[in-house]
N, C-alpha and C positions, 0 to 999 in steps of 0.2 A: 547483574551481569556486567562486571567491569570490562572496560574495553580500553586498549591502549592505542592512541592516535598520535602520530608524530606531529601533525599540524592540523588543527581543527578546520582550517580552510579547505582541506582535502575533501571534506564531506559535501561541501556545496557543489551542486550540479551533478551529483551522482544519480544514476538511474535507480529507481525504486521498483521492486517486484514483490508480489505476495509469495508466501510459502508454497503456493501451488503453481507459481510461474507466470502469473498474470502481471503485465506491465501496468504501473500506476502513474509514473511521471518522474520528475526530478526533484531533488532536495533544493528548496529555495531559501530556507532560513532555519535557524535553530533557536530554541528557547532554553535558557540556562537557569539553574537554581544556584545563584552565586554564594549563598550561605553554605551549601553543601558541596560546591564545586562539581556539579553533575549536570548533564543534559536533561532537561525536563521533557522536551518534545521536539519533533521535527515538523517543519512546515513543508508540505509537498505540493508542488505545482502540478495539478492534474492534467495529464495529456488528453486531448480530445480523442474520443473513441476508445480510450483505455478503460480498463475495469474500474478504476477509481473515478475516471471522468463520468462514467455512467452512474456511479453511486451518488456523486455530489451534484449531478445535473449541470446547471449553468454556472456554478461556482468555479472560481479559478483554482482553488486549492483547498487543502484540509490540514488540520493540525493532528498529528499522530503522537500519542503519548509514548515516551521512550520505552516503557515496558513492552510495547508491541513490537519493538525492533528485535529481530532474531539475529541478524548478522550485518556487519559493515565490513566490506572489503572492496573489490572492484565495483560492486553494486551494493545497494542496501536491500535487505530482505526483511519484510514485515509479516506479521501473522495474517493469514487469510481470514477475512470476515465475510460470512455469507449474509447477503441482504435479502429482505423479503422479495424484492423484485427478481433477484438472481435465482432464488428458490422457486419462484413461480415459473420463470423461464425454463428451468431445469425440469420442472414437473410437466410443462407443456411439451418439451422435447421427448420425455419418457412416454407420454401419451401418444405422440405422433409415431414414435418407434414401435409401440405396441400395435398400433393400427396397421402399420406397414407389415409387421411380422405376421399378423393374422390374415392379411389379404393375400 
């Protein structure tokens, strides 16, 4: 997925969201493949209480491989990744909703 950027510095500090609209944090750094003149990955500073912040726990950030990036414009959109913890939370919510509906 080639992308045209006028100035690479414009990517720093952009808000990052998943494809499902969950806020993750901000772009903190980039990793380049200088042999191929491509971006290898984005380093995202996870915001406290955000989807990504819950996934990484006490860590400050995470490295996202560039193939996971879906779009870069006013914000950066990455592919949504379901975690086992998120799946368990969704299962618990579904069970609670089923109990409420039957009551």
